[in-house]
C-alpha positions in Angstrom: -19.0 29.2 5.0 -22.4 29.8 6.4 -23.3 32.2 9.3 -25.0 30.7 12.3 -27.0 32.4 15.0 -23.9 33.0 17.2 -21.7 34.4 14.4 -20.2 37.8 15.2 -21.4 40.1 12.3 -20.1 43.6 11.6 -22.5 45.8 9.6 -20.3 48.7 8.3 -22.7 51.6 7.7 -25.3 50.4 10.2 -27.2 53.8 10.4 -27.7 54.2 6.6 -30.6 53.1 4.5 -28.9 49.8 3.4 -27.2 49.1 6.7 -30.4 49.5 8.8 -32.3 47.3 6.3 -29.6 44.5 6.6 -29.8 44.7 10.4 -33.6 44.3 10.3 -33.2 41.3 8.0 -30.5 39.7 10.1 -32.5 40.1 13.3 -35.6 38.7 11.6 -33.6 35.6 10.8 -32.2 35.1 14.3 -28.8 36.8 14.0 -28.4 38.9 17.1 -24.6 39.0 17.7 -24.3 42.2 15.7 -21.6 44.9 15.7 -23.4 48.1 14.6 -21.3 51.2 15.4 -22.5 54.5 14.1 -20.2 56.8 12.1 -19.9 59.0 15.2 -18.7 55.9 17.2 -16.4 54.7 14.4 -15.1 56.8 11.6 -14.4 54.2 8.9 -12.1 56.6 7.1 -9.7 56.6 10.1 -7.1 53.7 9.7 -6.1 53.6 13.3 -9.7 53.6 14.6 -10.7 50.8 12.2 -7.7 48.8 13.1 -8.4 49.1 16.8 -12.1 48.2 16.3 -11.2 44.9 14.4 -8.5 43.9 16.8 -10.9 44.5 19.8 -14.1 42.9 18.4 -12.8 40.3 15.9 -15.9 40.1 13.7 -16.3 36.8 11.7 -18.5 38.2 8.9 -18.6 41.7 7.5 -21.3 43.5 5.4 -19.4 46.5 3.9 -22.3 48.7 2.9 -21.0 52.0 4.3 -20.4 54.7 1.6 -20.7 58.3 0.8 -23.6 58.4 -1.7 -25.7 61.0 -3.5 -27.4 62.0 -6.7 -26.2 63.8 -9.8 -25.9 67.2 -8.1 -23.9 65.9 -5.2 -21.6 63.7 -7.3 -21.0 66.6 -9.7 -20.3 69.1 -6.8 -18.1 67.0 -4.5 -16.2 64.5 -6.7 -13.0 64.6 -4.6 -15.0 63.8 -1.4 -16.8 60.9 -3.1 -13.5 59.5 -4.3 -11.5 60.0 -1.1 -14.2 59.0 1.5 -15.3 55.9 -0.3 -11.8 54.6 -1.0 -10.7 55.2 2.6 -13.7 53.4 4.0 -13.4 50.3 1.8 -9.5 50.2 2.0 -9.6 50.2 5.8 -12.4 47.7 6.2 -11.2 45.3 3.5 -7.6 45.3 4.7 -8.5 44.9 8.4 -10.9 42.0 7.5 -7.9 40.3 5.9 -5.5 41.0 8.8 -8.1 39.8 11.4 -9.0 36.7 9.5 -12.7 37.5 8.8 -14.5 34.4 7.4 -16.3 36.3 4.7 -17.0 39.9 3.6 -19.6 41.2 1.3 -18.7 44.5 -0.5 -21.6 46.5 -1.9 -20.8 48.4 -5.1 -23.2 50.1 -7.4 -24.7 49.8 -10.9 -22.9 53.1 -11.8 -19.6 51.1 -12.0 -20.6 50.0 -15.6 -19.8 52.0 -18.7 -22.2 54.8 -19.7 -23.2 53.1 -22.9 -23.3 49.5 -21.8 -25.4 47.0 -23.7 -28.8 46.7 -22.0 -29.5 44.9 -19.8 -26.1 45.2 -18.3 -24.3 42.0 -17.8 -21.5 41.6 -15.1 -19.0 41.1 -17.9 -19.5 44.8 -19.0 -17.3 46.1 -16.2 -14.2 48.0 -17.5 -15.3 47.7 -21.1 -15.9 51.5 -21.7 -16.0 55.0 -20.4 -18.0 55.9 -17.3 -20.8 58.4 -16.9 -19.0 61.7 -16.1 -21.5 62.9 -13.5 -20.7 60.1 -11.1 -17.3 59.0 -12.3 -15.5 59.7 -9.0 -17.9 57.4 -7.0 -17.7 54.7 -9.7 -13.9 54.7 -9.7 -13.9 54.3 -5.9 -16.3 51.4 -6.1 -14.4 49.7 -8.9 -11.3 50.0 -6.8 -13.1 48.2 -4.0 -14.2 45.4 -6.3 -10.6 44.9 -7.6 -9.3 45.0 -4.0 -11.6 42.2 -3.0 -10.6 40.2 -6.1 -6.9 40.6 -5.6 -7.1 39.9 -1.8 -8.9 36.7 -2.7 -6.2 35.9 -5.3 -3.2 36.7 -3.1 -4.4 35.8 0.4 -7.2 33.3 -0.2 -9.8 35.5 1.3 -13.5 35.0 0.7 -14.5 38.6 -0.2 -17.5 38.9 -2.5 -18.8 41.9 -4.4 -22.5 42.7 -5.3 -23.8 45.5 -7.5 -27.3 46.7 -6.7 -29.4 48.9 -8.9 -30.9 52.2 -7.7 -32.3 51.8 -4.2 -35.0 53.5 -2.2 -37.1 52.9 0.9 -37.1 53.2 4.7 -34.3 55.5 6.0 -33.7 57.0 2.6 -32.1 60.4 2.1 -34.7 63.0 1.2 -32.4 66.1 1.2 -33.1 67.8 -2.2 -29.5 68.9 -2.5 -27.9 65.4 -2.4 -30.6 62.7 -2.7 -31.2 60.3 -5.5 -34.0 60.7 -8.0 -36.8 58.6 -6.5 -36.7 60.1 -2.9 -36.3 63.6 -4.4 -39.3 63.1 -6.6 -41.3 61.7 -3.7 -40.5 64.6 -1.5 -41.3 67.2 -4.2 -44.6 65.7 -5.1 -45.7 65.2 -1.4 -44.8 68.7 -0.5 -46.5 70.1 -3.7 -49.7 68.3 -2.7 -49.6 69.5 0.9 -48.9 73.1 -0.3 -51.5 73.0 -3.0 -48.9 73.8 -5.6 -49.8 74.0 -9.3 -46.7 72.2 -10.5 -43.5 70.3 -9.7 -40.2 71.0 -11.5 -38.2 67.9 -12.3 -34.5 67.8 -13.3 -33.8 66.6 -16.9 -35.9 65.6 -19.8 -37.6 62.7 -18.1 -36.5 60.4 -20.9 -33.7 58.4 -19.2 -34.8 55.0 -17.9 -33.9 53.6 -14.5 -34.4 50.4 -12.5 -35.4 50.7 -8.8 -35.1 48.2 -6.0 -36.8 48.4 -2.6 -34.1 48.4 0.1 -35.6 45.5 2.1 -35.4 43.3 -1.0 -31.7 44.3 -1.3 -31.2 43.3 2.4 -32.7 39.9 1.7 -30.4 39.5 -1.4 -27.3 40.4 0.7 -28.1 37.8 3.3 -28.8 35.3 0.6 -25.4 36.0 -1.1 -23.5 35.8 2.2 -25.0 32.4 2.8 -24.9 31.0 -0.8 -22.3 32.8 -3.0 -18.6 32.4 -2.8 -17.3 33.5 -6.2 -14.8 36.4 -6.7 -16.8 37.5 -9.7 -19.2 40.4 -9.2 -23.0 39.7 -9.1 -25.9 42.1 -9.9 -28.9 42.7 -7.7 -32.0 44.3 -9.2 -35.5 43.7 -10.5 -34.7 43.3 -14.2 -37.4 46.0 -14.9 -37.1 49.7 -15.6 -39.1 52.7 -16.6 -38.5 56.3 -17.6 -38.1 59.1 -15.1 -41.3 60.6 -16.6 -43.1 57.4 -16.0 -41.8 57.3 -12.4 -42.9 60.8 -11.8 -46.4 60.0 -13.1 -46.6 56.9 -10.9 -45.6 58.9 -7.8 -48.0 61.6 -8.7 -50.8 59.0 -8.9 -49.9 57.3 -5.6 -49.6 60.6 -3.7 -52.7 62.0 -5.3 -51.2 65.2 -6.6 -53.3 66.9 -9.3 -50.9 69.5 -10.5 -48.5 69.5 -13.5 -45.1 67.9 -13.9 -42.6 70.2 -15.6 -39.3 68.8 -16.9 -36.3 71.1 -16.9 -34.2 69.9 -19.8 -31.4 72.4 -19.0 -30.4 70.0 -16.1 -28.3 66.9 -16.8 -29.9 63.6 -17.5 -27.1 61.3 -16.6 -26.8 57.9 -18.1 -29.5 57.2 -20.8 -30.4 53.8 -19.4 -29.1 51.6 -16.6 -31.0 48.2 -16.5 -29.2 45.3 -14.8 -29.1 41.7 -16.1 -30.1 39.8 -13.0 -30.3 36.4 -14.5 -27.2 35.3 -12.5 -28.7 35.9 -9.1 -32.1 34.7 -10.2 -30.6 31.4 -11.2 -29.1 31.0 -7.8 -32.6 31.3 -6.3 -33.1 34.9 -5.3 -35.8 37.3 -6.8 -37.1 40.6 -5.6 -40.5 40.5 -3.8 -41.8 44.1 -4.0 -42.7 45.8 -7.3 -42.2 49.6 -7.6 -45.7 50.6 -6.5 -45.6 48.3 -3.4 -42.2 49.7 -2.5 -43.2 53.3 -2.9 -46.4 52.7 -0.8 -44.3 51.2 2.0 -41.9 54.1 1.9 -44.8 56.6 2.1 -46.3 54.6 5.0 -43.0 54.8 6.9 -42.8 58.6 6.2 -46.2 59.0 7.6 -45.3 56.9 10.7 -42.3 59.1 11.3 -44.3 62.3 10.7 -42.2 63.1 7.6 -39.3 64.1 9.9 -36.9 63.2 7.1 -38.1 66.2 5.2 -36.8 68.6 7.9 
């Protein structure tokens, strides 16, 4: 099942960082029959509204990338919302995709679905083999539920619903709100503002020792389109770079790129989260996809976009 130029494609989560990147990639490749309602136009948590949308529009392909997301602080503070919102979104979209005979659906999960102390790099077979990281357990449980839902709909109904697990993402249209953003955009904002304000130091949550892998969002969009065209297995598949670095190393890199001359202070009283989270990406690499942007290139592109938009994401 391969999409063609005329295929009707629904991008669920069109206004988010991932959704907007997928739309850019689809249009770049000649796909223009796109359904891209905003969350104000279509509340994916509302069963009746989602049912009506599918029955009216009859999409043929679905990129299910809509989700309530956030960093450690947000996940710790609003676990019930992360569980409820994400399960409602994916339950409605996956079920309506089945009822309305969608040709193929891609469900985007997250690397946080894997056990806290998974063997590194994390292979797809690690799913459900150990305890989750407590600081994002609610989000992970919701995403695991979506993976299993796709798998069992495939088994019972013969659907073609695939599930992909990306590593930590960043880039154009990222969330830079310090109360609920992820580590890279939060660091980027802190360092840029510290430089602009001539601050002497930047305080960073945690010890700086945990290691993380980061993928530029446009590379993820390319991977999603690649999988939609080339992957039909019910088994999950990782998307990442296969490379990681410590939060301290990330902070130093951002400091150098931004040109901040002050000090980096690590607040060890704040939680670190999972010690390491590096994905084994040999499966998708063997299929023929590999990331194009290294971390420095991706951060530079993100800063260029921030400059073009006059840093309005900081307001």
